[in-house]
C-alpha positions as CSV (number, residue, x, y, z in Angstrom):
1,M,0.0,0.0,-0.1
2,N,1.0,3.7,-0.6
3,I,0.1,5.7,2.6
4,G,0.1,9.3,3.6
5,I,0.6,10.2,7.0
6,T,-0.1,13.8,8.5
7,C,0.8,14.6,12.1
8,Y,2.1,17.2,14.3
9,P,6.0,16.9,13.9
10,T,6.7,18.3,17.5
11,Y,7.1,16.4,20.8
12,G,3.7,14.8,21.8
13,G,2.2,11.5,21.9
14,S,0.3,11.6,18.7
15,G,3.4,12.9,16.4
16,V,5.5,10.1,18.3
17,V,2.9,7.2,17.6
18,A,2.2,8.5,13.9
19,T,5.9,8.8,13.1
20,E,6.7,5.3,14.6
21,L,3.7,3.9,12.7
22,G,5.0,5.2,9.5
23,I,8.4,3.8,10.0
24,A,7.1,0.3,11.0
25,L,4.9,0.2,8.0
26,A,7.8,1.2,5.7
27,E,9.9,-1.8,7.3
28,R,6.8,-4.0,6.4
29,G,7.1,-3.0,2.8
30,H,4.8,-0.1,2.3
31,E,5.4,3.1,0.8
32,V,5.1,5.9,3.5
33,H,4.7,9.7,2.7
34,F,4.7,12.0,5.5
35,V,3.1,15.5,4.8
36,S,3.6,18.2,7.4
37,Y,5.1,21.8,7.9
38,A,8.2,20.1,9.2
39,S,9.9,16.7,9.5
40,P,8.6,14.7,12.4
41,F,11.2,14.8,15.1
42,R,11.2,11.1,15.5
43,L,12.3,10.8,11.7
44,Q,15.9,11.1,12.4
45,H,17.3,8.5,10.1
46,F,17.0,7.3,6.4
47,Y,14.4,4.9,5.6
48,E,14.2,3.4,2.2
49,K,10.4,3.6,1.7
50,V,9.7,6.9,3.7
51,T,9.5,10.3,2.1
52,F,8.8,13.6,3.8
53,H,6.9,16.5,2.0
54,A,7.0,19.7,3.4
55,V,3.9,22.0,3.2
56,E,4.6,25.4,1.9
57,Q,2.7,28.1,3.8
58,S,1.8,31.4,1.8
59,T,3.0,34.8,3.1
60,Y,0.8,36.8,0.9
61,P,0.4,40.2,2.5
62,L,-3.4,40.2,2.1
63,F,-3.8,37.4,4.5
64,D,-3.0,38.2,8.2
65,F,-4.1,34.8,9.4
66,N,-2.7,31.4,9.0
67,L,-3.9,29.5,6.0
68,Y,-2.2,26.1,6.9
69,T,-5.3,24.1,6.8
70,L,-5.8,25.1,3.1
71,A,-2.0,24.6,2.4
72,L,-2.1,21.2,3.8
73,A,-5.1,20.1,1.9
74,S,-3.4,21.3,-1.4
75,K,0.0,19.6,-0.6
76,L,-2.1,16.4,0.1
77,V,-3.8,16.7,-3.2
78,E,-0.5,16.8,-4.9
79,V,1.2,13.9,-3.0
80,A,-2.0,11.8,-3.4
81,Q,-2.0,12.3,-7.1
82,Y,1.6,11.8,-8.0
83,Q,2.5,9.1,-5.6
84,K,-0.9,7.4,-6.2
85,L,-1.6,7.1,-2.5
86,D,-4.3,4.4,-1.3
87,I,-4.6,5.9,2.1
88,L,-4.6,9.5,3.6
89,H,-3.9,8.8,7.3
90,M,-4.7,11.9,9.5
91,H,-3.6,12.1,13.1
92,Y,-5.8,14.5,14.9
93,A,-9.3,15.7,13.8
94,I,-8.3,19.5,13.7
95,P,-7.1,20.8,11.5
96,H,-5.7,17.4,9.8
97,A,-8.8,15.5,9.0
98,V,-10.4,18.6,7.7
99,S,-7.5,19.0,5.1
100,G,-7.8,15.3,4.3
101,Y,-11.3,15.6,3.6
102,L,-10.7,18.3,1.2
103,A,-7.9,16.6,-0.5
104,R,-9.9,13.3,-0.8
105,E,-12.8,15.2,-2.4
106,I,-10.5,16.8,-4.9
107,V,-8.7,13.6,-5.8
108,G,-11.7,11.5,-5.9
109,R,-13.3,9.1,-3.2
110,K,-12.8,6.3,-5.5
111,N,-8.8,7.0,-5.7
112,V,-8.0,7.6,-2.2
113,K,-9.6,6.9,1.2
114,L,-9.5,8.9,4.3
115,V,-8.5,7.5,7.8
116,T,-8.6,9.5,10.9
117,T,-7.0,8.6,14.2
118,L,-8.2,10.5,17.3
119,H,-5.6,11.0,19.8
120,G,-7.5,12.9,22.6
121,T,-7.4,16.7,22.9
122,D,-8.3,16.9,19.1
123,S,-11.8,15.6,20.2
124,T,-12.2,16.0,23.7
125,L,-10.9,19.4,24.2
126,V,-10.1,21.6,21.1
127,G,-12.7,19.9,18.9
128,L,-15.6,20.8,21.4
129,E,-14.9,24.5,21.2
130,P,-18.1,26.1,19.5
131,S,-15.9,27.4,16.7
132,F,-14.6,24.0,15.9
133,L,-17.4,21.6,17.0
134,P,-19.2,21.4,13.7
135,L,-16.1,20.9,11.6
136,T,-14.7,18.2,14.1
137,R,-18.1,16.4,13.9
138,F,-18.2,16.6,10.0
139,S,-14.5,15.3,9.5
140,I,-15.1,12.4,11.8
141,Q,-18.5,11.6,10.4
142,E,-17.2,11.9,6.8
143,S,-13.7,9.9,7.3
144,D,-13.8,6.4,5.6
145,G,-12.3,4.9,8.7
146,V,-11.8,6.5,12.2
147,T,-9.7,4.8,15.0
148,A,-9.2,6.0,18.4
149,V,-6.3,5.0,20.9
150,S,-8.4,3.8,23.8
151,R,-12.0,2.7,24.7
152,F,-12.5,5.9,26.9
153,L,-11.7,8.0,23.9
154,K,-14.1,6.1,21.6
155,E,-16.8,6.3,24.0
156,K,-16.1,10.1,24.8
157,T,-16.0,10.9,21.1
158,L,-19.4,9.1,20.3
159,T,-21.2,10.8,23.2
160,S,-19.7,14.3,22.7
161,Y,-20.6,14.5,18.9
162,N,-23.6,12.6,19.0
163,I,-22.6,10.7,16.0
164,E,-23.3,7.0,14.9
165,K,-19.8,6.4,13.6
166,D,-18.0,3.1,13.8
167,I,-14.8,3.9,15.7
168,E,-12.1,1.0,15.8
169,I,-10.0,0.9,19.0
170,I,-6.2,0.6,18.1
171,P,-3.9,1.5,21.0
172,N,-0.8,3.2,21.0
173,F,2.1,1.0,20.9
174,I,5.9,0.8,21.8
175,N,8.9,-0.9,20.4
176,S,9.7,-3.1,23.4
177,T,13.0,-4.0,22.2
178,L,14.1,-0.3,22.1
179,Y,12.2,0.6,25.4
180,A,13.8,-2.0,27.5
181,P,15.3,-1.9,31.0
182,S,19.0,-0.9,30.8
183,T,21.7,-2.3,32.8
184,S,24.1,0.5,32.6
185,P,24.5,2.1,36.2
186,D,26.4,5.0,35.1
187,L,23.5,7.6,34.8
188,R,21.7,6.4,37.9
189,N,25.0,6.7,39.9
190,R,25.3,10.4,38.6
191,I,21.6,11.2,39.5
192,A,21.4,9.4,42.8
193,P,25.2,9.2,44.0
194,N,24.1,8.1,47.6
195,G,21.7,5.5,46.7
196,E,18.4,7.7,46.6
197,K,15.2,6.6,45.0
198,V,14.5,8.2,41.8
199,L,11.1,9.2,40.7
200,C,10.5,10.5,37.0
201,H,7.8,12.5,35.0
202,I,7.8,13.2,31.3
203,S,5.4,15.5,29.7
204,N,4.7,18.9,27.7
205,F,4.2,20.8,30.9
206,R,0.8,21.8,29.9
207,P,-1.8,22.5,32.9
208,V,-3.5,19.2,32.0
209,K,-0.6,17.3,33.1
210,R,-0.6,18.8,36.6
211,V,3.3,18.7,37.0
212,T,2.9,20.8,40.1
213,D,1.2,17.6,41.6
214,V,4.1,15.7,40.7
215,I,6.4,18.0,42.6
216,R,4.2,18.0,45.8
217,V,3.9,14.2,45.7
218,F,7.7,14.1,45.6
219,K,7.9,16.4,48.5
220,L,5.7,14.0,50.6
221,V,7.6,11.0,49.5
222,Q,11.1,12.7,50.4
223,Q,9.8,13.1,53.9
224,T,10.0,9.3,54.3
225,F,13.4,8.6,52.6
226,P,16.1,10.5,50.5
227,A,15.0,10.9,46.8
228,K,15.5,12.6,43.6
229,L,13.1,13.7,41.0
230,L,13.6,13.8,37.2
231,L,11.3,16.0,35.2
232,V,11.6,15.7,31.5
233,G,10.0,18.0,28.8
234,D,9.1,21.6,28.4
235,G,6.1,23.9,28.2
236,P,4.1,26.7,29.7
237,D,4.0,25.3,33.2
238,R,7.8,24.9,33.6
239,L,8.5,28.3,35.3
240,E,5.8,27.7,37.8
241,C,7.3,24.2,38.6
242,E,10.8,25.6,39.0
243,S,9.5,28.2,41.3
244,L,7.5,25.6,43.4
245,S,10.3,23.4,43.8
246,R,12.3,26.4,45.2
247,D,9.5,27.4,47.6
248,L,9.2,23.8,48.9
249,G,12.9,23.9,49.7
250,I,13.6,20.7,47.3
251,A,15.2,22.5,44.3
252,D,18.4,20.7,44.9
253,D,16.7,17.4,44.5
254,V,14.6,18.3,41.5
255,R,16.2,18.1,38.0
256,F,14.5,19.7,35.2
257,L,16.1,18.2,32.0
258,G,14.1,19.8,29.3
259,K,13.2,18.0,26.0
260,Q,15.4,14.7,25.9
261,D,15.9,11.9,23.1
262,A,17.5,9.6,25.7
263,L,14.2,8.6,27.3
264,V,15.3,4.9,27.6
265,E,18.3,5.7,29.6
266,I,16.5,8.1,31.8
267,L,13.5,5.7,32.5
268,S,15.9,2.9,33.2
269,A,17.6,5.0,35.7
270,S,14.4,5.6,37.5
271,D,12.4,3.6,40.2
272,L,9.0,5.2,39.7
273,F,6.9,7.1,37.2
274,L,4.4,9.7,38.3
275,L,1.5,10.8,35.9
276,P,-1.1,12.6,37.8
277,S,-3.0,14.1,34.8
278,Q,-6.1,15.9,34.7
279,S,-6.9,14.2,31.4
280,E,-5.2,11.4,29.4
281,S,-6.7,9.7,26.5
282,F,-3.9,6.9,26.7
283,G,-1.0,7.9,28.5
284,L,1.9,6.9,26.2
285,S,4.6,8.2,28.6
286,A,3.3,5.6,31.1
287,L,3.7,2.9,28.6
288,E,7.3,3.9,27.8
289,A,8.0,3.7,31.5
290,M,6.3,0.3,32.0
291,S,8.3,-1.1,28.9
292,C,11.5,-0.2,30.8
293,G,10.4,-2.1,33.8
294,V,9.2,1.2,35.9
295,P,6.0,0.9,37.7
296,V,3.6,4.0,37.3
297,I,1.6,5.9,39.9
298,S,-1.2,7.8,38.0
299,S,-4.5,9.4,38.4
300,S,-7.5,7.3,37.2
301,T,-8.6,9.7,34.5
302,G,-9.3,8.9,30.9
303,G,-7.5,5.9,29.3
304,I,-4.9,5.7,31.9
305,P,-6.5,2.6,33.7
306,E,-6.7,0.8,30.3
307,V,-2.9,0.8,30.3
308,N,-1.7,0.9,34.0
309,I,-3.3,-1.8,36.0
310,H,-4.1,-0.9,39.6
311,A,-2.0,-3.0,42.1
312,E,-0.4,-5.0,39.3
313,T,1.7,-2.5,37.1
314,G,1.5,0.3,39.4
315,Y,-1.2,2.2,41.3
316,I,-4.0,4.7,40.4
317,S,-5.8,7.0,42.6
318,E,-8.3,10.0,42.1
319,M,-6.9,13.0,40.3
320,G,-5.6,15.4,42.9
321,D,-5.4,12.8,45.9
322,L,-1.6,13.5,46.4
323,D,-1.6,12.0,49.9
324,R,-2.7,8.6,48.5
325,M,-0.3,8.9,45.5
326,A,2.7,9.4,47.8
327,R,1.4,6.6,50.1
328,Y,1.5,4.3,47.1
329,A,5.0,5.5,46.0
330,I,6.3,4.8,49.6
331,E,4.8,1.5,49.7
332,L,6.3,0.3,46.5
333,L,9.7,1.9,47.1
334,T,10.0,0.5,50.6
335,N,8.9,-3.0,49.8
336,E,11.4,-4.7,47.5
337,S,9.6,-8.0,46.8
338,K,6.3,-6.0,45.7
339,Y,8.4,-3.6,43.8
340,R,10.1,-6.5,41.9
341,N,6.7,-7.9,41.1
342,F,5.2,-4.6,40.0
343,S,8.2,-3.9,37.6
344,T,8.1,-7.4,36.1
345,A,4.2,-7.1,35.6
346,A,4.8,-3.6,34.0
347,R,7.3,-4.9,31.4
348,K,5.2,-8.0,30.7
349,R,2.2,-5.9,30.0
350,A,4.0,-3.6,27.6
351,V,5.5,-6.5,25.7
352,E,2.5,-8.8,25.5
353,V,-0.3,-6.1,24.8
354,Y,1.3,-3.0,23.2
355,D,4.4,-4.2,21.3
356,S,4.7,-2.6,17.8
357,A,4.7,-6.0,16.2
358,L,1.2,-6.8,17.7
359,V,-0.4,-3.4,17.2
360,V,0.9,-2.2,13.7
361,P,-0.7,-5.1,11.8
362,K,-4.2,-4.0,13.2
363,Y,-3.5,-0.8,11.2
364,E,-2.6,-2.8,8.2
365,Q,-5.8,-4.8,8.6
366,F,-8.1,-1.7,9.3
367,Y,-6.5,-0.2,5.9
368,S,-7.5,-3.4,3.9
369,K,-11.0,-3.3,5.4
370,I,-11.3,0.3,4.3
371,L,-10.1,-0.2,1.0
372,G,-12.0,-3.4,0.6
373,A,-15.4,-1.7,1.6
374,S,-15.0,0.4,-1.7
375,Q,-14.5,-2.4,-4.2
């Protein structure tokens, strides 16, 4: 198959999954064409069957607003026609599925099919704004096929938009060979030279991630035993988090690492992963931690409980219940036997349920079903 993929190229779960999907599909013999305003950050190497097509945006002085949606649609038309694409796979409903719809209508429904993957905020937050809701509903309804990354997201979408669309659940996935526990002690020794416990959080530091809760939970944990906190990522709440760590008197034990590519090394040097989010349609960062054998303490929101199994791969609690999260963390980090069991279970679930070798074929089967339905 010839497959076009559009995603946000920056850091974020949807871009990571879309890029890894394209790479995996290419390795399985498909021709993959990424179409976006910049090359996806995970597309760092040469892949024989992967091509990137940049979207050129107009700077005509008459337009003092962004025309990216139209520019993307035009580029998709060009790529679909000249590369003879079978599938346009849009990751995120707004604006990508709208651009994909325009492109498909221009190229012709018989010539290319539109698949939309919903990742979360595109349909549960941004898409519900009054200015976007009709477009979001329309683009979902008019797609030839729609997938969601969790059961929660599917049900939320159907309810929020009052549509009767068949949505396939295909979860996010992990390369469990790459995301595997590392045996190198060097980084761990540098982070915790005196044998302190290491807690970790990875996100884009948006308010919905509640990174300040991570810091407050860490403060409670640190009252029981020495510990270090690693915060990976960047975003609008970073300054507030840095200020909070100073106000709580724990700044020396909290390391802000910014955006990092060496996630496997960082996770493997950690004992516990914290994810107290207000909303998560899946929780890809939790899955990455689990694949590295790191148990997760998370909120019970959204699709997280589908990934992190309570009292097995980690613990879940109500959002904002920081005392309970801290108690769970202390319980795991002071019970060596239980910790080993949780670590093993976390790794096992990542490998046996979410490995790319298991999930990517589901996309292939879904593409084939969509293409077969038109014949």
